[in-house]
TORMI-951010 format. One record per residue (C-alpha): residue number from 0; x, y, z. Coordinates in Angstrom, 1 decimal, decimal comma, padded with zeros to 4 digits. Layout:
N
   num       c1       c2       c3
   NUM        X        Y        Z
...
END
This chain:
340
   num       c1       c2       c3
     0   -009,6    010,7   -022,2
     1   -011,7    011,0   -019,1
     2   -011,8    012,9   -016,0
     3   -014,4    015,3   -017,1
     4   -018,0    014,7   -016,1
     5   -019,6    014,0   -012,7
     6   -022,3    011,6   -013,6
     7   -020,7    009,0   -011,3
     8   -020,8    011,1   -008,2
     9   -023,4    010,0   -005,6
    10   -025,5    011,7   -003,0
    11   -025,2    009,0   -000,4
    12   -023,4    009,2    002,9
    13   -020,1    010,2    001,4
    14   -017,1    010,5    003,6
    15   -015,0    012,0    000,8
    16   -016,1    014,0   -002,3
    17   -013,4    015,2   -004,7
    18   -014,4    017,5   -007,6
    19   -012,3    018,8   -010,5
    20   -009,0    018,0   -008,7
    21   -006,0    019,4   -010,5
    22   -002,3    018,9   -009,5
    23    000,4    020,4   -011,6
    24    004,2    020,7   -011,0
    25    006,5    023,2   -012,8
    26    009,3    021,9   -014,9
    27    012,3    024,0   -013,8
    28    012,2    027,5   -015,4
    29    010,9    026,3   -018,8
    30    007,4    027,5   -018,1
    31    006,1    024,0   -018,7
    32    004,1    022,0   -016,3
    33    003,7    018,3   -015,4
    34   -000,1    017,6   -015,6
    35    000,0    014,9   -012,9
    36   -003,8    015,1   -012,2
    37   -006,1    016,8   -014,6
    38   -009,6    017,6   -013,3
    39   -010,7    014,3   -011,8
    40   -013,8    013,8   -009,6
    41   -014,7    010,8   -007,4
    42   -016,3    010,1   -004,0
    43   -016,1    007,4   -001,3
    44   -019,2    006,3    000,7
    45   -018,8    005,5    004,4
    46   -017,6    002,0    004,9
    47   -016,6    001,5    001,3
    48   -013,2    000,6   -000,2
    49   -012,4    002,5   -003,4
    50   -009,7    001,0   -005,6
    51   -007,7    003,5   -007,6
    52   -005,7    001,7   -010,3
    53   -003,6    002,4   -013,3
    54   -000,1    002,0   -014,6
    55    002,9    003,7   -013,1
    56    002,9    007,5   -013,6
    57   -000,9    007,8   -014,1
    58   -001,3    010,0   -011,0
    59   -002,7    007,6   -008,5
    60   -000,3    008,4   -005,6
    61   -000,4    012,1   -006,4
    62   -004,2    011,9   -006,1
    63   -003,9    010,3   -002,7
    64   -001,4    012,9   -001,5
    65   -003,5    015,8   -002,9
    66   -006,5    014,6   -000,9
    67   -004,3    014,8    002,2
    68   -003,2    018,3    001,0
    69    000,4    017,1    000,9
    70    001,0    019,1   -001,2
    71   -002,1    021,2   -001,7
    72   -003,7    020,7   -005,1
    73   -003,4    023,4   -007,8
    74   -007,2    023,6   -007,9
    75   -010,4    021,7   -007,2
    76   -012,5    020,8   -004,2
    77   -011,8    018,1   -001,5
    78   -014,6    017,8    001,0
    79   -014,0    015,4    003,8
    80   -016,7    014,8    006,4
    81   -018,4    018,0    005,3
    82   -015,2    020,1    005,6
    83   -013,6    021,7    002,5
    84   -010,0    020,8    003,1
    85   -008,6    023,2    000,6
    86   -009,8    026,0    002,8
    87   -008,2    024,8    006,0
    88   -004,9    025,9    007,3
    89   -002,6    025,5    010,3
    90   -004,0    023,7    013,3
    91   -007,4    023,1    011,7
    92   -005,7    021,3    008,8
    93   -003,5    019,2    011,1
    94   -006,6    018,3    013,1
    95   -008,5    017,2    010,0
    96   -005,6    014,9    009,1
    97   -006,0    013,0    012,4
    98   -009,2    011,6    010,9
    99   -007,6    010,5    007,6
   100   -004,4    008,7    007,7
   101   -002,0    007,3    005,1
   102   -000,1    004,0    004,6
   103    002,9    004,3    002,3
   104    004,4    001,9   -000,2
   105    007,8    001,4    001,4
   106    007,1    000,3    005,0
   107    010,7    000,4    006,2
   108    011,6    003,9    005,0
   109    008,3    005,3    006,4
   110    009,4    004,4    010,0
   111    012,0    006,3    012,0
   112    015,1    003,9    012,1
   113    016,4    005,5    015,4
   114    013,3    004,9    017,5
   115    011,8    001,9    019,1
   116    008,7    000,6    017,3
   117    006,4    001,1    020,3
   118    007,5    004,8    020,5
   119    006,8    005,2    016,8
   120    003,2    003,9    017,2
   121    002,6    006,0    020,3
   122    004,0    009,3    018,8
   123    000,7    010,5    017,3
   124   -001,0    010,0    020,7
   125    001,7    012,0    022,4
   126    001,6    014,8    019,9
   127   -002,2    015,2    020,3
   128   -002,1    014,5    024,1
   129   -004,8    011,8    023,9
   130   -005,6    010,5    027,4
   131   -003,2    009,8    030,2
   132    000,2    008,0    029,8
   133   -001,4    004,8    030,9
   134   -004,3    005,2    028,5
   135   -001,9    005,8    025,6
   136    000,1    002,7    026,5
   137   -003,1    000,6    026,5
   138   -004,2    001,9    023,2
   139   -000,8    001,2    021,6
   140   -000,7   -002,4    023,1
   141   -004,2   -003,1    021,8
   142   -003,5   -001,8    018,3
   143   -000,2   -003,7    018,0
   144   -001,9   -006,9    019,0
   145   -004,6   -006,3    016,5
   146   -002,1   -006,0    013,6
   147   -000,1   -009,1    014,8
   148    002,9   -007,5    016,5
   149    004,0   -008,5    020,0
   150    003,9   -005,3    022,2
   151    006,8   -006,5    024,4
   152    009,1   -007,0    021,4
   153    008,0   -003,7    019,9
   154    009,0   -001,9    023,1
   155    012,6   -003,1    022,7
   156    013,1   -003,3    018,9
   157    013,8   -000,9    016,1
   158    012,3   -001,2    012,6
   159    015,3   -002,8    011,0
   160    014,8   -005,8    013,3
   161    011,5   -006,6    011,6
   162    010,7   -007,9    008,2
   163    009,1   -005,8    005,4
   164    005,7   -007,4    006,1
   165    006,0   -006,7    009,9
   166    007,1   -003,1    009,2
   167    003,9   -002,6    007,1
   168    001,9   -004,0    010,0
   169    003,6   -001,4    012,3
   170    002,7    001,3    009,8
   171   -000,9    000,2    009,8
   172   -000,9    000,3    013,6
   173    000,5    003,8    013,6
   174   -002,3    004,9    011,3
   175   -005,0    003,4    013,6
   176   -004,0    004,8    017,0
   177   -005,9    008,1    016,4
   178   -009,1    006,3    015,4
   179   -009,4    007,7    011,9
   180   -012,4    007,6    009,7
   181   -010,5    007,0    006,4
   182   -007,2    005,5    005,5
   183   -005,5    006,1    002,1
   184   -003,4    003,0    001,3
   185   -000,7    004,0   -001,2
   186    000,3    000,7   -002,8
   187    000,7   -000,9    000,6
   188    001,6   -004,4   -000,6
   189    003,6   -003,7   -003,8
   190    007,0   -003,9   -002,0
   191    006,1   -007,2   -000,2
   192    006,4   -010,9   -001,2
   193    003,3   -012,4   -002,7
   194    002,6   -014,6    000,3
   195    002,9   -011,6    002,6
   196    000,7   -009,5    000,3
   197   -002,2   -011,8    001,0
   198   -001,7   -011,6    004,8
   199   -001,6   -007,8    004,8
   200   -004,7   -007,6    002,5
   201   -006,6   -009,9    004,8
   202   -005,4   -007,9    007,8
   203   -006,7   -004,7    006,2
   204   -010,1   -006,3    005,6
   205   -010,3   -007,4    009,2
   206   -009,3   -004,0    010,6
   207   -011,8   -002,3    008,3
   208   -014,6   -004,2    009,8
   209   -013,3   -003,9    013,4
   210   -012,6   -000,2    013,3
   211   -015,3    000,9    010,9
   212   -012,9    002,2    008,4
   213   -013,4    003,7    004,9
   214   -010,5    002,9    002,6
   215   -008,9    004,2   -000,6
   216   -006,7    001,4   -002,0
   217   -004,2    002,6   -004,6
   218   -002,4    000,0   -006,6
   219   -001,3   -001,0   -010,1
   220   -002,1   -004,7   -009,6
   221   -005,8   -005,3   -010,6
   222   -005,8   -008,8   -009,2
   223   -005,0   -007,3   -005,8
   224   -007,6   -004,5   -006,1
   225   -010,4   -006,9   -007,1
   226   -010,1   -008,7   -003,8
   227   -010,4   -005,6   -001,5
   228   -012,5   -003,0   -003,4
   229   -016,2   -002,4   -003,5
   230   -015,8    000,1   -006,3
   231   -012,9    000,7   -008,7
   232   -011,8    003,8   -010,6
   233   -009,3    003,4   -013,4
   234   -006,8    006,2   -014,2
   235   -004,7    006,9   -017,2
   236   -002,3    009,9   -017,6
   237   -004,0    012,0   -014,9
   238   -007,6    011,2   -015,9
   239   -010,3    008,8   -014,8
   240   -011,5    006,6   -017,7
   241   -013,8    004,1   -016,0
   242   -015,7    003,7   -012,7
   243   -017,7    000,6   -011,7
   244   -018,4   -001,9   -008,9
   245   -015,4   -004,2   -008,6
   246   -017,1   -007,4   -010,0
   247   -018,8   -005,5   -012,8
   248   -015,6   -003,9   -013,9
   249   -013,8   -007,2   -014,1
   250   -016,7   -008,9   -015,8
   251   -017,2   -006,3   -018,6
   252   -014,5   -003,7   -018,9
   253   -015,8   -001,0   -021,3
   254   -012,8    001,2   -021,8
   255   -010,0   -000,2   -024,1
   256   -007,4    000,8   -021,5
   257   -009,2   -001,2   -018,7
   258   -009,3   -004,2   -021,1
   259   -005,5   -003,9   -021,5
   260   -005,0   -003,8   -017,8
   261   -007,1   -006,9   -017,3
   262   -005,3   -008,7   -020,0
   263   -002,0   -008,1   -018,2
   264   -003,1   -010,1   -015,2
   265   -001,0   -013,4   -015,2
   266   -003,0   -016,6   -015,7
   267   -001,6   -019,5   -013,7
   268   -002,2   -022,0   -016,5
   269    000,5   -022,7   -019,1
   270   -002,2   -024,2   -021,5
   271   -004,6   -021,3   -021,2
   272   -005,6   -019,5   -024,5
   273   -004,8   -015,8   -024,1
   274   -006,7   -013,0   -025,9
   275   -004,7   -009,8   -025,4
   276   -006,1   -006,4   -026,5
   277   -003,9   -004,6   -029,0
   278   -001,9   -001,6   -027,7
   279    001,0    000,1   -029,2
   280    003,6    002,7   -028,2
   281    004,5    004,3   -024,9
   282    002,3    006,6   -022,7
   283    002,5    010,2   -023,8
   284    004,4    012,7   -021,7
   285    002,3    014,3   -018,9
   286    004,1    017,6   -019,7
   287    002,5    017,7   -023,2
   288   -000,6    015,4   -023,1
   289   -002,4    014,8   -026,4
   290   -005,7    016,6   -027,1
   291   -009,0    014,8   -027,0
   292   -008,9    011,4   -025,3
   293   -005,5    010,9   -023,7
   294   -005,5    007,3   -024,7
   295   -006,0    008,0   -028,4
   296   -002,3    007,7   -029,3
   297   -002,3    004,0   -028,2
   298   -005,9    002,9   -028,7
   299   -006,8    000,6   -031,6
   300   -010,3    002,1   -031,8
   301   -009,2    005,8   -032,0
   302   -010,6    008,0   -034,7
   303   -010,7    011,7   -035,5
   304   -013,4    012,3   -032,8
   305   -011,1    010,7   -030,2
   306   -008,2    013,0   -031,2
   307   -010,3    016,2   -031,1
   308   -012,9    015,8   -028,3
   309   -012,4    014,6   -024,8
   310   -015,2    012,1   -023,8
   311   -017,1    012,5   -020,6
   312   -018,0    009,8   -018,1
   313   -021,4    008,4   -018,9
   314   -023,5    005,6   -017,4
   315   -023,7    002,4   -019,4
   316   -026,2    001,0   -017,0
   317   -025,9   -000,6   -013,6
   318   -023,7    002,4   -012,3
   319   -021,0    001,4   -014,7
   320   -019,4    004,7   -016,0
   321   -016,9    005,0   -018,8
   322   -015,3    007,9   -020,7
   323   -014,9    006,6   -024,2
   324   -016,4    007,5   -027,5
   325   -016,3    003,9   -028,6
   326   -016,7    001,7   -025,5
   327   -016,3   -002,1   -025,6
   328   -019,8   -003,5   -025,9
   329   -019,1   -007,2   -025,7
   330   -018,8   -008,5   -022,1
   331   -015,6   -010,2   -021,2
   332   -016,1   -013,8   -020,0
   333   -014,2   -014,5   -016,8
   334   -013,4   -017,8   -015,1
   335   -012,6   -018,0   -011,4
   336   -012,3   -014,3   -011,1
   337   -009,5   -014,1   -013,7
   338   -009,8   -012,5   -017,1
   339   -008,8   -014,7   -020,0
END
């Protein structure tokens, strides 16, 4: 499968550039390792939203945490605003993290249940001593209002008194108070009701423009990612298999796995004719991933070349990159932004 190759990396005004990122975890005392992320490379241009998608267990969240150096990656390079994060330690690393924040999947458990909401949002400012007490209070009030939370209610209430959607808004406010350059959104809407998901996504889009943010949006729901992303990277079993502009990826998926993901998007029409790509079996274990293309055990197009040689990301034209020996050549027709 992919992950190898850097043809998709750009020389533009990149805020983040990740090269050959590897994250492995030991399996007890067996001497084996979980190959969570296996040598992936990607970049994010200033003001861009990169969607990182794939099924559960593919390494999306681990990638986001590795960028934050929580924990530090096994190997690889992570350059953020010109700084090599893997070389930073102590105070310098903590200071770098003020410019890149993270929003977590479960909004309620990410907030301290014993503290008032206003104090939770103000805590980063207190830790770093930003401005006077009055200055910090004004910043917190402004940010809370921007995310749709009443500052007066937040001063008297604890997280359990808010709904899941409101708690995610509070988490977003906490990530904004230090005026970061980039925010990593780790499945920020997957725990929310569908109607609330749309509200939070719209809020992120508004805040991105207002605060001049760069976003990495991690999700397994491609329908959600399409609406927020400028560029999308598809992951499978610790590797990147396809990278393209959002509209281009949805219009002509070139990797069989991407096609499977698009086919899994529900179509709100009981009479629609569905054309699902064939896929068999379960994902291989990340402890003992297969040689060659990691998707070869489930791919209907796999042959001996796929089982022996790992494909590299290559440009199919129009900055559409795929790591596949036998990419899909026929464009997929879409209607109203939904794959058939």
